[in-house]
C-alpha positions in Angstrom: 0.0 0.0 -0.1 1.2 3.5 -0.8 1.4 6.0 2.2 1.2 9.7 2.7 4.8 9.9 4.2 5.7 12.9 1.9 2.5 14.9 2.7 2.7 17.8 5.1 -1.0 18.4 5.7 -2.3 21.6 7.3 -3.6 20.6 10.7 -3.4 17.0 9.5 -6.3 17.6 7.1 -5.6 19.7 4.0 -2.8 20.1 1.5 -3.1 22.0 -1.9 -1.8 21.1 -5.2 -0.4 23.7 -7.6 1.7 24.1 -10.6 5.1 25.9 -10.8 6.9 27.2 -13.8 10.3 26.3 -12.5 12.3 25.3 -9.4 12.5 28.9 -8.0 8.8 29.4 -8.5 8.2 26.0 -6.8 10.2 27.2 -3.8 8.3 30.5 -3.7 4.9 28.9 -3.7 6.0 26.2 -1.3 7.1 28.9 1.2 3.9 30.8 0.7 2.0 27.5 1.5 4.2 26.9 4.6 5.0 23.5 3.0 1.4 22.4 2.8 1.6 21.8 -0.9 2.3 19.3 -3.7 4.0 20.8 -6.7 2.3 19.4 -9.9 4.6 18.5 -12.8 2.6 17.5 -15.8 3.6 14.6 -18.0 3.2 16.6 -21.0 6.1 18.8 -20.1 8.5 16.8 -22.1 7.9 14.2 -24.9 9.8 11.3 -23.3 9.7 9.5 -20.0 13.5 10.0 -19.6 13.2 13.8 -19.8 10.3 13.9 -17.5 12.1 11.7 -14.9 15.1 14.0 -15.1 12.9 17.1 -14.5 11.2 15.5 -11.6 14.5 14.5 -10.0 15.7 18.1 -10.4 12.6 19.4 -8.5 12.9 16.7 -5.9 16.2 18.2 -4.8 14.3 21.3 -3.5 10.6 20.1 -3.1 9.6 17.2 -0.8 6.3 16.4 -2.6 5.9 16.3 -6.4 2.6 15.4 -7.9 3.1 13.8 -11.4 0.1 14.9 -13.5 -1.5 13.7 -16.7 -2.2 17.2 -18.1 -5.9 18.3 -18.2 -6.8 14.7 -17.1 -5.7 13.4 -20.6 -6.0 9.6 -20.7 -3.4 9.6 -23.5 -0.8 10.4 -20.8 -1.6 7.5 -18.4 1.4 5.4 -19.4 3.8 8.3 -19.4 2.6 9.4 -15.9 2.9 5.8 -14.5 6.5 5.3 -15.7 7.6 8.8 -14.5 6.4 8.0 -11.1 7.8 4.5 -11.0 11.2 6.0 -11.7 11.1 8.8 -9.2 8.7 7.8 -6.2 7.5 11.4 -6.3 4.9 11.2 -3.5 1.8 11.5 -5.6 0.7 10.5 -9.1 -2.6 11.2 -10.9 -4.1 8.5 -13.0 -7.2 7.7 -14.9 -9.4 4.9 -13.3 -8.8 2.1 -15.8 -4.9 2.5 -15.4 -4.7 3.1 -11.6 -4.2 -0.6 -10.7 -1.4 -1.0 -13.3 0.2 2.2 -11.8 0.1 1.0 -8.3 1.5 -2.4 -9.3 4.3 -0.8 -11.3 5.2 1.4 -8.3 5.2 -1.5 -6.0 7.3 -3.5 -8.4 9.9 -0.7 -8.4 9.9 -0.5 -4.5 8.3 2.9 -4.6 6.9 3.1 -1.1 6.2 6.8 -0.7 3.7 7.5 -3.5 0.0 7.8 -3.5 -1.9 6.8 -6.6 -5.3 8.3 -7.2 -8.0 7.3 -9.6 -9.9 9.8 -11.7 -13.7 9.6 -11.7 -16.0 12.2 -13.1 -19.3 13.8 -12.2 -22.5 12.8 -14.1 -25.1 15.5 -13.0 -26.6 12.9 -10.7 -25.7 12.6 -7.1 -24.6 9.1 -6.2 -23.6 8.2 -9.9 -20.1 8.7 -11.3 -18.2 8.0 -14.4 -15.2 5.6 -14.2 -14.7 5.3 -17.9 -12.0 7.9 -18.0 -9.5 5.9 -20.1 -8.4 6.3 -23.7 -10.9 3.9 -25.2 -13.7 4.1 -22.6 -13.9 7.9 -22.2 -16.5 8.2 -25.1 -18.9 5.7 -23.7 -21.9 7.4 -22.0 -22.2 5.2 -19.0 -22.8 5.9 -15.3 -22.0 3.7 -12.3 -23.0 3.6 -8.7 -20.6 5.8 -6.6 -20.3 3.2 -3.7 -19.5 0.5 -6.3 -16.8 2.6 -7.9 -15.1 3.4 -4.6 -15.2 -0.2 -3.5 -13.6 -1.2 -6.8 -10.8 1.2 -5.8 -10.5 -0.5 -2.5 -10.2 -3.8 -4.3 -7.2 -2.3 -6.3 -5.6 -0.9 -3.2 -6.0 2.8 -3.8 -6.5 5.4 -1.2 -7.4 8.6 -3.0 -10.1 9.8 -5.4 -9.7 12.5 -7.9 -13.0 14.2 -8.8 -12.7 16.0 -12.2 -14.0 18.1 -13.8 -15.6 20.1 -10.9 -16.3 23.2 -13.2 -15.9 25.3 -10.0 -19.0 24.9 -7.7 -21.2 23.3 -10.4 -20.8 19.7 -9.0 -20.5 20.7 -5.3 -23.3 18.5 -4.1 -21.8 15.5 -6.1 -18.4 16.1 -4.6 -20.0 16.1 -1.1 -21.5 12.7 -1.8 -18.2 11.4 -3.1 -16.4 12.7 0.1 -19.1 11.1 2.3 -18.6 7.8 0.4 -14.8 8.0 0.9 -15.4 8.3 4.6 -17.8 5.5 4.5 -15.7 3.0 2.6 -12.4 4.0 4.2 -10.7 5.8 1.3 -8.5 8.5 3.0 -8.3 11.2 0.4 -10.5 13.3 -1.9 -9.1 15.5 -4.6 -11.5 18.1 -6.0 -10.1 19.3 -9.4 -11.2 21.7 -12.2 -12.2 25.2 -12.1 -11.0 25.9 -8.5 -9.7 29.4 -7.7 -9.0 31.6 -4.7 -12.6 32.6 -4.6 -14.3 29.2 -4.5 -11.7 26.8 -2.8 -12.7 27.6 0.7 -16.2 26.5 0.0 -15.0 23.4 -1.8 -12.7 22.3 1.0 -15.2 23.2 3.7 -17.7 20.9 2.0 -15.3 18.1 2.0 -14.1 18.5 5.6 -17.7 18.5 6.8 -18.1 15.0 5.7 -15.3 13.7 7.9 -13.2 12.5 5.1 -9.6 12.2 6.5 -7.7 14.3 3.8 -8.5 16.9 1.3 -6.2 18.0 -1.6 -7.7 20.6 -3.9 -6.0 21.1 -7.2 -5.8 24.8 -8.1 -3.9 25.5 -11.2 -4.5 28.0 -14.0 -6.4 30.6 -11.7 -3.1 31.1 -9.8 -0.8 31.6 -12.8 0.3 35.1 -13.9 -0.7 35.1 -17.6 2.3 37.3 -18.5 5.0 35.3 -16.8 3.6 31.8 -16.6 4.6 31.8 -12.8 2.2 30.7 -10.1 1.6 33.7 -7.8 2.9 33.1 -4.2 0.6 35.8 -2.8 -2.5 34.0 -4.0 -1.2 30.7 -2.6 -0.7 32.4 0.8 -4.2 33.8 0.6 -5.6 30.4 0.0 -3.7 28.7 2.8 -4.9 31.5 5.2 -8.5 30.9 4.0 -8.4 27.2 4.5 -6.6 27.5 7.8 -9.6 29.6 9.1 -11.8 26.5 8.5 -10.1 24.4 11.1 
C-alpha cells in the first residue's frame, strides 16, 4: 500500500496541489503555503519518460512532494505518468481509473513506497452516480456507475485517493459532497477536487469536503493562480488560499 509519508498536511487535514513554472517558482509557492503543498509537474512537459524523470528529480532536490500529472486529465498520458512516477517515487501521481491498478503495481514492483496513486472519476449530474470510464478507449462511452461500487472497486485495487474531475468550479459541489461522504464510509482517505478551482471558491469546496469527515482533502488549483504574462504561479495568491483554508479548522 502507498502511504502519505511525503505529505505535510495543514492541521493534518488539507494540502493544496499547484503548478510551478520552474524550481525557483516552486520554492516560492512552497514557502507561501508553509510547506502544505504538492507541486504538480505535468507529464506533457516533455515528450519522453526520460526527460520527465530528469525534470522531476531536479525538482525533488528542492521540493519534498511532487505530484506527477496527466495534463488536463488526458487519458493519453496514463502510461507516461505511470512510468515517470515509477522512476522517481514522487509522493503523488494522478491516474485515470482504468490505469490506476497498473500504476500501483508498477510502483510497488519498483519498490516505490512513498507515493499515493489516485484514480480519476467524473461527475455525471446525478448525485450518487459517477463515471469511471476515464481511459483512452472508454472515455467516449456514456455510462454511469453507482458511486459506492466505484469506490469499493478502488478499495479492491488498493487505492486510497479519489480525484474528482471536472468540478467546473462549484457546479458539482453536491456531487463532490456525496463522493467525500462515500470515501469516509468505505475508508478511502483522500478526496481531490479538481477543475475550475480558484481563490474565490476553494474555501467552500474544502469546507464541504471537511464537513463529511473524510480524512484528507487535496484541492488542485492550477490556472487561476498563474500570472498570464510570466507563466509563474503567484505566491501571494497561494498564501491567501492557505490562510483561507486555515480559518476553517
